[in-house]
PADREN-835172 format. One record per residue: z, x, y of N, C-alpha, C in turn. Coordinates in steps of 0.1 Angstrom, whole numbers, plus 5000, padded with zeros to 4 digits. Last residue first. Layout:
# residues N
ZXYZXYZXY...
//
This chain:
# residues 494
111582581551110882701545109982641534112482341560112482451570111782581565110382081547111582171547111482271558109281751554109081891553110381961553109981491559109781521545109581671543112581411582111281481580111081511565115181311586114181221580112881291577116681511599117281441587116181361580115081601620115581701610115981621597114781371635113681421628113981521617117481331643116881231635115581281628117681561659118481541648117981441638115781491679115581611670116381601658116981271692115581251685115381371675119281381701119381271692118081251684118281561719119081611708119081501697117081401738116181481730116981531717119381291750118381201744117481281734120481521761121181451750120281351743118581591780118781681769119481611758118781381798117581391790117781481778121381441807121081311801119881311792120881691819121681681807121581551800118281861831118781721831119581701818119282211828118282101829118981971830120482471824120582391837119482291839118382641801119582631809119382541821117482681768116982631781118282591789116582891741117582841750116882791763116182951707115482911719116482841728116583201681117083091690116083071702115483281647115983311661116383191668114783191623114083311628114483351642116082971616116283081607115583211613117182841648116382841636116682961628118782661673118882771663117982741652118682601707118182551694118182671685120782511733120282621725119882571711121082391766120882361752120282491745122982291795122182381788122082341773122982061824123582141813122582231806123781821849122981931844123782001833124981631867124381591854123381691849126481671889125081691890124281661878128981631877128481541888126981551890129081851859129081711854128581611865129382101866127982061865127881911861131982181865131382161879129982111878132282211838132882091844132382071858129282291820130482331827130982221835128082221789128082171803129382211809125882261761127082301769126882251783124782221727124682191741125982231748123182341699124382351707124082321722121982281667121782261681123182271688120382421638121582381645121282361660117882431627119082431618120382401625114582321630115882341637116982331626112182241619112682381615114082411622111482001629112182001615112582141611110182061653111582011653112282021639108682381655108582241651109982191649108182591684108882561671108582411668107182851705106882721699107582711686107383001736107982991723107782861717105383181758105583041753106083051738105883391786105983371771106083221768104383601809104783461806104683431791105183881825104683841812105183701809106583821849105283881849104583841836108583631840108283661854106883711855109683361817109083491820108783501835108883081796109783161804109083291808108782771779108082871786108982941796108982631747109782681758108982791766108082351730107582471736108482511748108082171701108982211712108482341718106181921685106382061689107382061701105881651679105581751668105981891672106281491701106881451688106781561677106981741727106181631721106881591708108081911755108481841743107381731739108782211772107782101770108082041756110582351797110682311783109782191781110182631819109982491815110282471800109982871843110882821832110682671830108582961865107882961852108682901841110382941886109182861886108482851873112383131879112682991880111482901879110783371880111483331867111883181867109983371906108983341896109683311882112583411918111783291922110783261911113583651907114383521906113483401908111583831915111883811901112583681898111783821943110583771936110783751921114383921946114083791950112783731944113984181937114884091929114683951933112184281957111884291942112684181934113684251981112384191979111984181964116084391976116084251979114784181977115084651971115884581960115784431963113884711995113084711983113784631972116084712012114984612014114084602002117684922000118084782001116984692003116885182002116385111991116784971991118185292024116785272025116185192014120785332016120485202023118985182025121585572006120885481997120485352003122985702025121785772019120985672011125285552029124185542039122885602033127185622009126385502007125185492017128885841999127685852008126685742006132285722002131085751994129885752003134585652013133885772019132685812011135085302020135185422012134485532019134685072036136085112032136185232023131985032041132985012052134285082048130585072017130085142029131185142040131784892000131885041997131485122010131084652012132484692011132684842009128284662009128884662022130384702022128084651981127584761988128184772002129184391976129884511971129384641978127284241989128584241994129384361989124984301974124984331988126384331993125784191948125584331950125584381965125983911957127083981951126884131953123383831967124483831975125683911970121783901942121483941956122683941965122783821918121983941918121483981932124383591922124783701912124083831915123083431941124483471943124783591934120583391928120683461941122083511944121483251906120883381904120883461917122383011918123283101911122783241909119882921928120882951937121983041931118482871904117882971914118983021923120082671894119882801886119382911895119882471911121182541911120982671903117682331906117582431917118782521917117282291870117782251883117782361893114282311851115582361855115982311868112482041836112582141846113982181848110481941809111881941814112082061823107581761804108181891809109581861814105881631776106781611787107481731791103781881762104081741764104881721777101282101752102382081761102581931764100282131718099982091731101282071739099182331690100282271698099882241713096682241668096982321680098082261688097482211633096982161646097382251657098682351613097682251609097182171621100182571620100782441622099882321618098682791611100082791609100682651610095982721616096382761603097882751600096082681644095682571635095982601620096882931653097782821654097382701645094483071647095783111640096782991641092782941665092482941651093782981642093982991690093882861685093582851670093583271691094983221691094983071685090883291693091483341681092983291680090483171718089883111707090583161694091883351734092383211733091783141721092183661716091583581726092183441725094683911710093983791706093383721718096184151713094784141716093984021712098384171684097984201698096484181700100784021666099284021666098784051680103784111650102984101663101484111660106483971636105184021633104284001645109784071644108683971645107384041642111884251645111284221632110184121632112584241672111984371666111284341653113583991674112384021681111784141676115884021658114883931654113483951661117284191675116884241662115784151656117884011696117084131698116484191685119483821684118183781688117283901691121283851655121083911667119583881672121583761629121983671640121683721654119383791602120083861614120383761624117983701581119483691580120183751592115083501589115783631588117283611587111883361586113283351584113983481583109583491611109983421599111483421597107783481640109083511635109283421623105083631655105483531645106783571639103383661686104383711677104883591668100483771703101083661695102183721686099183851735099983901723100683781716095883821748097283791748097883851735092983781769093683851758095183821759091183741791091183661780091783731768091483881815090683951804090583861792093183711829091783731834090883801824095483751813094783621814093383631819096084011818095583981805094983841805096883991845095784071842095184031828099183821842097983781850096783851847100283841808100483841822099183811829101483671778100483741785100783741800102483561746102783611759101583681765103583321722102483391728102883441742105383271692105383291706104083361711106783071667105583141671105583151686109283051643108983051657107683131659108983031615110082961622109682951637107183011585107183051599108182971606106882921560108083011562108183051577104582781558105782711556107082791559102582991561102882891572104182821570103183321553102983191547103483081558101683621557102383521564102083381557101883951543101383811542102283721550100784281552101784181550101184041550100284611553099784491548100884391546099884911573100684801568099884681563099685261575098985131573099885031567100085501598100885421588100185291587097785571613098485671605099285601594096785301620095985421619096585531610096984951612097585091613096585201612096884651592096584731604097284861603096484321580096484471576096084541589097684011568097484101579097484251575096783711555096983851551096683941563098083391554097383491562097783631557097583121530098383221537097483311545096382971511096982901523097782991531094183211502094683081498095183001510093983401528094183421514094883291508092183521554092783401549092783411534093083811572092283751562092983631557092784011600093583891595092583821585093184341610092384241604093284131599092984611631093884491628092984381623092484891638091784811627092584691622095684981650094285011648093684931636098284951658097584831655096084861652099385211664100085121656099285001650097385341679097885401667098485301658097185161701095985191692096485251679099785171712099185041708097985071698100185441718101085371709100385251704098085481737098085551725098985491714098885311758097685291752097585361738101385431765101285291761100085261753100485691772101385671761101385531756098785631794098185691782099185671770100685521812099585441808098985491795102285751816102885631810101785541805100285921828100885961816101485841809099685771851098585801842099185841828102085771864101585651860100485671850102286051869103285991860102785851855100086081887100086151874101086091864100885921908099685891901099685961887103186061916103285921911102085891903102086311924102986301913103186161907100486221946099886281934100786281922102686141963101686041958100886091946103986381967104686281960103686171955101986521981102386571968103086461960101786362004100586381995100986431982104286402014103886272010102686272001104086682020105186632011104786492006102086692039101886762026102886712016103486552060102186502054101886562040105586722065105886582059104586532053106287042058105186962063105286822057109387172064108487102054107487022061110987262084110187362076109187302067112187032093111387112102110487212095113786952072112586872075111686942084115787142073114887142062113587062065116987072097116287202096115287202085117986832088117086832099116286962100119786902067118586822065117586822076120987222061120887112071119587032069122687312032121387312039121287192049124787392015124987372030123687382038124487391989124087511996124187502011125387141982126087251976125687381983123586971996124986972000125687101994121187041983121287061997122787072002121886951957121587091959121687131974122186681961123286761956123086901959119586611969120686591978121886671974118186671945117886741957118986731967119486491927119586631925119286711937118686241938120086271937120286421935115886251935116486241948117886281948115686271907115186381915115786371929116786021900117386141895116986261903114885851912116285841916117085971912112585911897112685951911114085941917113485811872112985951874113185991888114085541876115085631871114685781874111485451884112685441893113785541889109985501861109685571873110885571883111285331843111285481840110985551853110685081854112085131853112185281851107885091851108385081864109885131864107785081823107185191830107785201844108884831818109484941813108985071820107084671832108384671836109184791831104684711817104784751831106184761836103884651790105084741793105084791807100184631793101584601787102584701792097684711799098284601807099584561802096584891782096684931796097284821804096784761757097484891759097584931773095084541759096584521757097284651761092584671761093084581772094584561771092584801736092484881749093084801760092384591719093584681719093684761731089884501726091084421728092384501728088284721718088384691732089584591735088584711691089184831698089284791713089384381679088484491683089184601690090684221653090984261666090184381670089283971635089384121635089584161650089483701614089783751627089883901626088683671588088183571597088583601612087583921565088483881576087883781585086583841533086083881546087083841556088683961506087883861513087483911527089384111476089284131490088284021495091484001449090184021455090184031470093983941441093784071445092384101450093783671434094683711445094383851450092183671411091683621423092483661435094083791393092783861396092183811409096083601393096383731398095083811402094683391380095183371394095483511400094183511355093083471364093483461378096683531344095883651347094783621357099083311359098283361348097383471353102383371373100983331374100183381362105683241374104683321366103283271369106883201407106883161393105683241387106783311432108083251428108083201413104783411448104483291441105783221436105683661456105583551466105283421460105383811433106683791438106683671448102583811429103483761418104883731424101683941452101383801450102283741439102884201447103184121459102883971457101684281423103084251424103484171436098984311432099384211421100784181422099284501452098784371455099084271445100384721437101084671448100584531452098284771418099584731414100384661425096284851436096084731427097384681422097385081448097084961456096884831448100185221430098785211433098485081441103285321445102485251435101085251440106085441458104785491454104185421442108485301465107885401474106485451470109885001470109185081460108285171467112784861480111684941485111085021473114684571486114084661477112884731483115684441509116484441496115984551486115884551542115084541530115884541517118484371561117684491557116784461545120084161566119384221577118484341573119683871543120283991548119484051560118283641536119783641535120483761541115583621532116183561545117683581545114383931519114783791518115283751531111784171511112784121520113083971517110484461499110784321495111984281504107784681502109084641507109284491504105984941488106184791488107584761492103585191495104985151494105085001495100985361478101485261487102885241485098885661475099785561470100285471481097285891482096685771476097685671470098086121495098186121480097685991474097686041522097086161517097086171501099285811524097785801525097085921520101785911522101285831512099785811512101786051547101986121535101386041523101585831565100585931565100586011552102385521546102585621556101485731555101785201541101285331537101385431548102984891527102884991538102285121532103184561522102684681516102384771528105884331519104984401528104484531521106984011514106684131507105584211515109583781522108383851526108183981518111483631509110883581521109583651524112883531479112083641485111283581497114083331466114783381478113983481485112883291442112683191452113283221465113583521427112283511432112083401443116583691433115983571429114583551435117084021425116683931436116083811430119184281416118484161411118284061422119684611410119384511421118584401415121884851399120884741394120884641405122385201399122385071406121384971400124385481391123285391387123485251394125185761406125585621406124385531403123385981402124685981396125285841395120885831408120985961401122285971394118985521410120185601411120185731403117985191397117785321404119085391405116184901388117185001384116885131391115484571398115284721401116484801396113984261392115084351389114684501392113683941402112984071403114084171402114183641382114683751391113683871391114483431362113683421375114083521385115583471338116583441349115783421363113183501324114283411319115283371330111683681337111283541337112383451333112183951355112983881344112583731345110084201362110384061366111084001353110984541372110384441363110784311368111384901376111384761382110584671372113085211379112185121372112384981378114085531383113685421391112685331383114685771371115685661369115285531377112585941377112885901363113785781362112885971405111685911399111885861385115386091407115185961413113885891407114786331394115786231388115586091394112986441413112486411399113486311392114586461435113486381436112986341422116486651426116986511430115786421430114786871423115486811411115986671414113886911449112986881439113586821427116286981462115586851466114586811455116887221449117787111448117086971451114687371458114887351443115787231441115087381485113887321480114087281465117587511486117487381491116287311486116787761476117787681468117787541473115187851496114587831483115487741475117087871517115887771518115287741505118788061506119287931510118187831511117088281505117688231493118188081495116688321532115488281523115988221510119288391540118588271546117488221537119688621526120588501524119888381529117788791536117688751522118588631519118688811563117388751560117288701545121588741578121088811566119788741562121188701614121588651601120988751590120188771638121588811635121988781621117788641641117788781640119188841636118588371643117888411631117988561629119888211661120588331656119888391644118287991664118488081676119188211672118287881638116987921645117288021656120887821633120287931626118987981632121187611651121987731653121387851646119387431639119087471653119887601655120787381615119487441615119087501628122987251624123187381618121887451617121887011634122587101643122787241637120486901611119786961621120587041631121386781588121886911590121186981602120286521587121786541586122286671590117586581588118186491598119686511599117386721564117086791576117686711588117886511545118786631546118586711559115786341550117186291552118086411553113586501543113786461557115186411560114086531516114086651524114286611539113686271507114986341505115086461514110986231514111986151519113386211519109686431498109586431512110686351519110486351472110786481477110786491492109186101471110686111471111186241476106586191472107086101482108586111483106486341448106186411461106786321472106886141429107886251430107686321444104685991430105785941437106886041438102786071413102786141425103986091434103185891393103786021391103786101404104085561405103085661402103785801401107085411390106185441401105185541397107285201361107685311369106685331380108584891347107484971353107985091361109584711319109884801330108784881334107784401314108184521309108584621321106784201330107984171322108584301316104484221342105584281349106884251342101284281333102484241327103684301334098484161351099384271348100684211343
//
């Protein structure tokens, strides 16, 4: 296909633009629309209908103008991907081909109905998509994606080969998605349950105080056995709902997950309602992490996340942008690792955290809160006594979190890989290659000098890896080795 001439989106792209524009207007005017809905009987019906018709006509005109003014092409002379768009304010976007980090083909539910695809272009320099083409055919999207990721002009035969479909070498089964769906997000579900029951308990107490209801008389009228049975049933129902939501979200998002080997890259496609297709190039991978809990280990399933170069300095945002492969077995994980790293990473020499980390955690999260609670109980009139029944639960739960978090925290080092293990229930292994390191920061508080302990943070283009309160002399030795590897390694970070 010739991308040197300006190209337009598919004609049905007008419908996609109409839908997008209408959704943005509705999101911006939803308070007014809600008021109209509740006061519909008091409003002039003819005026309301005229307003709705006028809104649809306005959105249709804007969508058509957006379609007419949106063109894209590849400028071989300047080695750029160029997009022209805009209705009143015309915009020209020029992206250097060598800076393109990722090209993703997506298909929303509306796009699936009308048979078109969206193409997102992203680079490592910013936090958002540089260019989004909302409506193109699948053949055009595949050809343009391969052309942009190559960085230089391909001949027609290469493009034809690139667009051919090959047999997936890994296919995540429905049973694997089911396993991940029922064994993930336990901490989030537990937190929601605590918040829910805490809110109910507080509201009941407030109602009893407001209506001057004697707690002892109330207990006399309530059958405690029936109350406990009802609470148990309610907890089971809530757990079932949370489990169903986690399972449904996982299946809808990752349905029919296939990984195809395309030249030296991996092509991922998945999604039930919104279909996504994205390419992972091994040389652009920055951090690979695997995570699983005890139940998933017994089921031989895990979640694999791949972080590529990003312009976002926020670790949480980098986690959201990571490419997730759910429901992998250990054999499938090893096959993916072998393609990304050309060998399977192994754990080497282990660097352990100092016991002071566990002690400091106990002071901050156990002794500190208990001291504050005691002071509030002794010197204020707040109803602290009502919440003392939760203290043993808090101490036990927090103590277990601190202990297992300390026990699982390790930094494994070999000549070719750095593996950081962390987590309490979901154990995560973060894997990077030393030559992908872009910066290293070490820190040591003055009261840690005698104990010779300190912390280290490794910065890559896809996020950071941190290890706290380890042997500082060993950390400094490792830093010298890693800096030498970064300077002398023949490989680049991308």
